[in-house]
C-alpha positions in Angstrom: -87.3 -17.2 46.0 -85.9 -16.9 49.5 -84.8 -20.5 49.5 -82.8 -20.1 46.2 -79.3 -21.6 46.6 -77.7 -21.3 43.1 -77.6 -18.4 40.7 -75.4 -18.4 37.6 -75.4 -15.2 35.4 -72.1 -16.1 33.7 -71.6 -14.5 30.3 -74.7 -12.3 30.7 -73.1 -9.4 28.7 -76.1 -7.0 29.2 -76.1 -7.3 32.9 -74.9 -4.0 34.4 -76.6 -4.0 37.8 -77.8 -6.4 40.5 -81.1 -5.9 42.4 -80.5 -4.6 45.9 -82.7 -7.4 47.3 -80.2 -10.1 46.4 -78.7 -9.8 49.9 -82.0 -11.1 51.2 -81.4 -14.6 49.6 -80.1 -16.0 52.9 -79.9 -19.6 51.6 -77.7 -18.7 48.6 -74.7 -21.0 48.3 -73.4 -20.1 44.8 -73.4 -16.8 42.8 -71.6 -16.7 39.5 -71.2 -13.3 37.9 -68.2 -14.0 35.7 -68.0 -12.1 32.4 -70.9 -9.8 33.0 -70.7 -6.0 32.7 -71.6 -4.9 36.2 -70.7 -1.3 37.0 -71.6 -1.5 40.7 -72.4 -3.9 43.5 -75.3 -3.5 46.0 -74.6 -3.3 49.7 -75.5 -6.1 52.1 -73.6 -9.0 50.7 -72.1 -9.7 54.1 -75.5 -11.1 55.1 -75.1 -14.1 52.8 -73.5 -16.2 55.5 -73.9 -19.6 53.7 -72.3 -18.4 50.4 -69.6 -20.9 49.4 -68.9 -19.9 45.7 -68.7 -16.3 44.6 -67.3 -15.6 41.1 -67.1 -12.2 39.2 -67.5 -10.1 42.3 -66.8 -6.5 41.3 -64.4 -4.4 43.4 -66.4 -1.1 43.4 -65.9 2.2 45.1 -68.8 4.5 46.3 -67.2 7.4 48.2 -65.6 6.0 51.3 -67.2 2.6 50.8 -65.7 -0.4 48.9 -67.6 -3.5 47.9 -64.7 -5.6 49.2 -65.9 -4.8 52.7 -68.9 -7.0 52.1 -66.8 -10.1 51.7 -65.3 -9.8 55.1 -68.1 -11.5 57.2 -68.7 -14.4 54.7 -66.6 -17.0 56.5 -67.6 -20.2 54.6 -66.4 -19.2 51.1 -64.5 -22.0 49.3 -64.2 -20.4 45.9 -63.9 -16.6 45.2 -63.3 -14.5 42.1 -62.7 -10.8 42.4 -62.6 -8.5 39.3 -62.0 -4.8 38.8 -59.4 -4.6 41.5 -57.8 -1.6 39.8 -60.9 0.3 41.1 -59.7 0.0 44.8 -58.2 3.3 45.9 -56.6 2.1 49.2 -55.2 -1.1 50.5 -57.2 -0.7 53.7 -60.3 -1.7 51.8 -58.7 -4.9 50.5 -57.7 -5.8 54.1 -61.3 -5.7 55.1 -62.0 -8.6 52.7 -60.2 -10.8 55.2 -59.3 -13.4 52.7 -56.6 -14.8 54.9 -59.2 -15.7 57.6 -61.4 -17.7 55.3 -60.0 -21.1 56.3 -62.3 -23.0 53.8 -61.0 -21.0 50.8 -59.4 -23.3 48.2 -59.8 -21.4 44.9 -59.1 -17.7 44.4 -59.1 -15.5 41.4 -57.8 -11.9 41.5 -58.3 -9.8 38.4 -57.6 -6.3 37.0 -58.7 -5.2 33.6 -55.9 -6.0 31.1 -53.9 -3.3 29.5 -52.4 -5.5 26.9 -53.5 -5.1 23.3 -52.8 -7.0 20.1 -49.8 -9.4 20.1 -49.5 -9.1 23.9 -48.0 -5.6 24.0 -48.9 -2.9 26.5 -51.5 -0.6 24.9 -52.4 1.6 28.0 -49.8 3.1 30.3 -50.4 3.1 34.1 -49.3 5.9 36.4 -46.6 5.0 38.9 -49.0 6.1 41.7 -51.6 3.6 40.5 -49.0 0.8 40.3 -48.0 1.5 43.9 -51.7 1.2 45.0 -52.3 -2.1 43.2 -49.1 -3.5 44.8 -50.4 -2.8 48.3 -54.0 -3.9 47.4 -52.7 -7.4 46.2 -50.4 -7.7 49.2 -53.5 -7.4 51.5 -55.4 -10.0 49.5 -53.2 -12.7 50.9 -55.0 -16.1 50.9 -55.1 -18.7 53.7 -52.4 -21.2 53.9 -54.6 -24.0 52.6 -55.3 -22.4 49.2 -55.0 -24.9 46.4 -55.7 -22.9 43.2 -54.8 -19.3 42.4 -55.5 -17.3 39.3 -54.0 -13.8 38.9 -54.9 -11.7 35.8 -54.0 -8.1 34.8 -51.7 -7.3 37.7 -49.7 -4.2 36.8 -46.9 -3.9 39.4 -43.2 -4.8 38.7 -43.2 -7.6 41.3 -45.9 -10.1 42.2 -47.5 -9.9 45.7 -45.2 -10.4 48.6 -46.9 -13.6 49.7 -45.9 -15.1 46.3 -42.4 -13.7 46.2 -41.3 -15.7 49.3 -42.8 -18.6 51.2 -41.6 -17.2 54.5 -44.7 -14.9 54.6 -47.2 -17.7 53.9 -46.1 -21.3 53.2 -48.7 -22.1 50.5 -48.1 -25.7 51.3 -51.4 -26.8 49.7 -51.1 -24.8 46.5 -51.4 -27.1 43.4 -52.4 -24.9 40.5 -51.2 -21.4 39.7 -52.3 -19.4 36.6 -50.9 -15.9 36.0 -52.1 -13.9 32.9 -51.5 -10.5 31.5 -48.7 -9.3 33.9 -48.2 -6.0 32.1 -45.2 -4.6 34.1 -43.8 -7.6 35.9 -40.1 -7.8 35.4 -39.2 -11.1 36.9 -40.8 -14.3 38.3 -41.1 -14.9 42.0 -38.3 -17.0 43.5 -40.6 -18.5 46.1 -42.5 -20.7 43.6 -39.8 -23.3 43.5 -40.2 -24.0 47.2 -44.0 -24.7 47.1 -44.1 -28.4 47.9 -47.4 -29.4 46.2 -47.3 -27.2 43.1 -48.3 -29.3 40.1 -49.4 -26.9 37.4 -47.8 -23.5 36.5 -49.0 -21.3 33.7 -47.8 -17.8 32.8 -49.4 -16.1 29.8 -48.4 -12.6 28.6 -45.6 -11.0 30.6 -44.1 -8.8 28.0 -41.4 -7.1 30.2 -39.6 -10.1 31.6 -36.2 -10.4 29.9 -34.4 -13.0 32.1 -35.4 -15.9 34.2 -32.5 -16.2 36.6 -31.1 -19.0 38.7 -33.4 -18.0 41.6 -36.4 -19.3 39.7 -35.2 -22.9 40.3 -33.3 -22.3 43.5 -34.9 -19.4 45.4 -32.9 -16.4 46.5 -31.7 -17.9 49.7 -30.5 -21.1 48.0 -28.5 -19.1 45.5 -26.5 -17.7 48.4 -26.2 -21.0 50.3 -24.9 -23.9 48.1 -25.8 -26.5 50.7 -29.5 -25.8 50.2 -29.2 -27.2 46.6 -29.6 -30.8 47.9 -33.4 -30.4 47.9 -35.0 -30.5 44.5 -37.0 -27.4 43.5 -40.5 -27.8 42.1 -40.7 -31.3 43.5 -44.2 -32.1 42.1 -44.5 -29.8 39.1 -45.8 -31.9 36.2 -47.0 -29.2 33.7 -45.5 -25.8 32.9 -46.8 -23.3 30.3 -44.8 -20.1 29.5 -46.5 -18.1 26.8 -46.2 -14.6 25.5 -43.1 -13.5 27.4 -42.2 -11.4 24.4 -38.8 -10.0 25.6 -37.6 -13.1 27.4 -34.1 -13.8 26.1 -32.3 -15.8 28.8 -33.1 -18.7 31.1 -30.3 -19.5 33.6 -30.3 -23.0 35.0 -27.0 -24.8 35.5 -26.7 -28.6 35.3 -25.8 -28.8 39.0 -29.1 -27.4 40.2 -31.8 -30.1 40.7 -35.3 -29.0 39.8 -38.5 -30.2 38.1 -37.7 -33.9 38.6 -41.3 -35.0 37.7 -42.1 -32.5 34.9 -44.1 -34.2 32.2 -45.3 -31.5 29.9 -43.5 -28.2 28.9 -45.0 -25.6 26.6 -43.0 -22.5 25.4 -44.4 -19.9 23.1 -43.6 -16.4 21.7 -40.4 -15.2 23.3 -36.8 -14.5 22.3 -35.2 -17.4 24.1 -31.9 -18.2 22.4 -31.3 -21.7 23.9 -32.9 -24.2 26.3 -31.0 -24.3 29.6 -28.8 -27.4 30.2 -30.3 -27.8 33.6 -33.8 -28.5 32.1 -32.5 -31.2 29.8 -30.4 -32.8 32.6 -33.0 -32.8 35.5 -36.4 -32.9 33.8 -35.7 -36.5 32.9 -39.3 -37.7 33.2 -40.6 -35.2 30.7 -42.8 -36.8 28.0 -44.0 -33.9 25.9 -42.2 -30.7 24.8 -44.0 -28.0 22.7 -42.2 -25.0 21.3 -44.0 -22.4 19.3 -42.8 -19.2 17.6 -39.4 -18.7 19.2 -37.5 -17.4 16.2 -34.1 -17.0 18.0 -33.8 -20.7 18.9 -31.1 -22.4 16.8 -31.0 -26.0 18.3 -32.8 -28.4 20.6 -30.9 -31.3 22.1 -30.4 -33.9 24.8 -33.9 -34.7 26.0 -33.6 -38.3 26.8 -37.1 -39.0 28.1 -39.3 -37.0 25.6 -41.6 -39.1 23.5 -43.6 -36.3 21.8 -42.0 -33.1 20.4 -44.1 -30.4 18.7 -42.3 -27.5 17.0 -44.0 -24.6 15.2 -42.6 -21.6 13.3 -39.0 -21.8 14.6 -37.5 -19.9 11.6 -33.9 -20.1 12.7 -33.9 -23.7 14.1 -31.2 -25.7 12.3 -30.6 -28.8 14.5 -32.5 -31.3 16.6 -30.5 -34.1 18.2 -30.4 -36.8 20.9 -34.0 -37.7 21.5 -33.6 -41.5 21.9 -37.1 -42.2 23.1 -39.0 -39.8 20.7 -42.0 -41.5 19.1 -44.0 -38.6 17.7 -42.5 -35.6 16.0 -44.4 -32.6 14.6 -42.5 -29.9 12.7 -44.5 -27.0 11.3 -42.8 -24.4 9.1 -39.2 -24.6 10.4 -37.7 -23.6 7.0 -34.0 -23.6 8.1 -34.0 -26.9 9.8 -31.1 -29.0 8.4 -30.4 -31.9 10.7 -32.4 -34.5 12.7 -30.1 -36.8 14.7 -30.4 -39.7 17.2 -34.1 -40.3 17.2 -34.2 -44.0 16.4 -37.5 -44.7 18.1 -39.5 -42.4 15.9 -42.8 -43.8 14.7 -45.0 -40.9 13.6 -43.7 -37.7 11.8 -46.1 -34.9 11.0 -44.4 -32.3 8.8 -45.8 -29.1 7.5 -43.7 -27.2 5.0 -44.2 -23.6 4.0 -45.9 -23.5 0.6 -42.9 -21.4 -0.7 -40.7 -24.5 -0.2 -40.2 -26.3 -3.5 -38.6 -29.6 -2.4 -38.6 -32.1 0.4 -36.0 -31.4 3.2 -32.8 -33.4 3.2 -33.1 -34.4 6.8 -35.9 -36.8 5.9 -33.2 -39.2 4.8 -31.8 -39.5 8.3 -35.0 -40.6 10.1 -37.1 -43.7 9.5 -40.6 -43.2 11.0 -43.3 -45.8 10.4 -45.6 -43.0 9.2 -45.1 -39.6 7.6 -48.0 -37.1 7.4 -47.0 -34.3 5.0 -48.7 -31.0 4.3 -46.8 -29.2 1.5 -47.2 -27.3 -1.8 -48.6 -28.9 -4.9 -45.2 -28.6 -6.5 -43.6 -30.9 -3.8 -46.5 -33.4 -4.1 -46.1 -33.4 -7.9 -42.4 -34.1 -7.6 -43.2 -37.0 -5.2 -45.7 -38.4 -7.7 -42.9 -38.9 -10.2 -41.6 -41.7 -8.0 -38.0 -42.5 -8.7 -37.9 -40.0 -11.5 -38.7 -37.2 -9.1 -36.1 -35.1 -7.2 -37.6 -36.1 -3.8 -37.8 -39.8 -4.2 -34.8 -40.6 -2.0 -36.2 -38.4 0.8 -39.3 -40.5 1.4 -39.1 -43.8 -0.4 -37.6 -45.6 2.7 -40.6 -44.6 4.9 -43.2 -47.4 5.4 -46.3 -45.2 4.9 -46.6 -41.7 3.6 -49.8 -39.5 3.5 -49.2 -36.2 1.7 -51.7 -33.4 1.1 -51.9 -29.9 -0.2 -54.7 -27.4 -0.1 -56.0 -25.7 -3.2 -59.0 -24.0 -4.9 -60.4 -23.2 -1.4 -60.6 -26.9 -0.5 -58.6 -28.4 2.4 -56.5 -31.4 1.3 -57.6 -30.7 -2.3 -54.8 -33.0 -3.6 -53.3 -36.0 -2.0 -50.7 -38.7 -2.4 -50.6 -42.0 -0.5 -47.5 -44.2 -0.6 -46.6 -47.5 1.0 -43.1 -49.0 0.6 -43.9 -52.7 1.4 -45.9 -53.9 -0.5 -45.3 -51.0 -2.9 -48.2 -48.8 -3.8 -48.8 -45.2 -4.7 -52.1 -43.4 -5.2 -52.7 -39.7 -6.1 -55.4 -37.5 -7.5 -52.8 -35.0 -8.9 -53.4 -34.1 -12.6 -49.8 -34.1 -13.9 -50.8 -32.2 -17.0 -51.9 -29.3 -14.9 -48.8 -29.5 -12.8 -46.3 -29.4 -15.7 -45.3 -25.9 -14.7 -43.8 -27.3 -11.5 -40.9 -29.2 -13.1 -37.7 -27.7 -14.5 -36.8 -27.8 -18.1 -34.1 -30.4 -17.3 -36.8 -32.8 -15.9 -38.9 -32.2 -19.0 -36.0 -32.9 -21.4 -34.8 -36.0 -19.6 -37.6 -38.3 -21.0 -39.1 -38.6 -17.5 -41.5 -35.7 -17.7 -45.1 -35.4 -16.6 -46.4 -38.2 -18.8 -44.4 -40.7 -16.8 -47.0 -40.3 -14.0 -49.7 -41.9 -16.1 -48.6 -45.2 -14.5 -49.9 -44.0 -11.1 -53.3 -45.2 -10.2 -55.8 -42.2 -9.9 -58.4 -42.1 -7.2 
């Protein structure tokens, strides 16, 4: 086995210890220990001079020895993943890893065990002393300038490492991808990110203590103080941004005058308390094609995204208005019960609408849009009303739409009942049994002469 070059033990949940002789595999190029349950690391890793990929390497203390010391001599590393960094008791051990000297390093993952529980809330408090140690440990794990991909997970200091907060310490001119997950105590985003020239993908998941994203996020602290610096657009290559699980985030400050994110294509926002989308985003992200917003219950309106062609909205319980989406082609709305108005979306082709099953009628805003296709998931009562054609209360809401496919679940079966409608040439098909659905109509409907028996004209499938 001395010529073995690749070992992958990823997801070996029962692996708790490596054999001491692993350091004798002098030809080893790749070792993947991700998602194992190692409790210690053998000494001697520094002899693996040809190692290029090392994932899941456990930061482990044994008296005055730390496993991070073993990484220092390995100069050819291109990809590295360090886990259990909360175990390191002194920043001096992290310094001995010498990450900044590894000129070939392009992918780096730095992980602590998460302290977040259900719903992204902090379940385990950390002593201030331990927070101070982890701050200094991460400061010493500064990557080389040519790093391209960084993942940070479980970091529990109030501010991100110094080398991320400002590009004056290290320019990060090659960084393209940045993932940050489970930032338990982080109170604000680094202002240096906007100055990274090649950053293309930015993801932040679960930062429950951030309340405000200030103007420095799209300007940088120095640019906020010197107006002349605003001429250069921030985030010049960013095309995808995901902000998810910032549970206390209420405010995003970005004025129209500040240029940023000029090539942003895809924005995903989920689970926060944001009250409005900043005007600067709608003004300058004028190449954005897809906007997804999920579970932001304080949001009341969304407007003025001239370039967006796909808009997905989920569980926005206080949203009342969507307006000025002139290029919008695909719209998905899922359980936005208080939505009242859809305006200025004349290019709409496909509309996917999911109503809460407690809703008993089609929303009025359907009259103001004319998509080519409507896909509807609603209660059986709504479908039964539609099946009454012009005698039903919802006929005017959907009769102008070229093609409608409506479904409802029932009896443990997905899409148990359906209704298919085409306006030209006219046709309607349904498998709804109107006799069984008679409870879904008011006494007024029953007494009008246009009760359930009228549906016998409809072709059953």
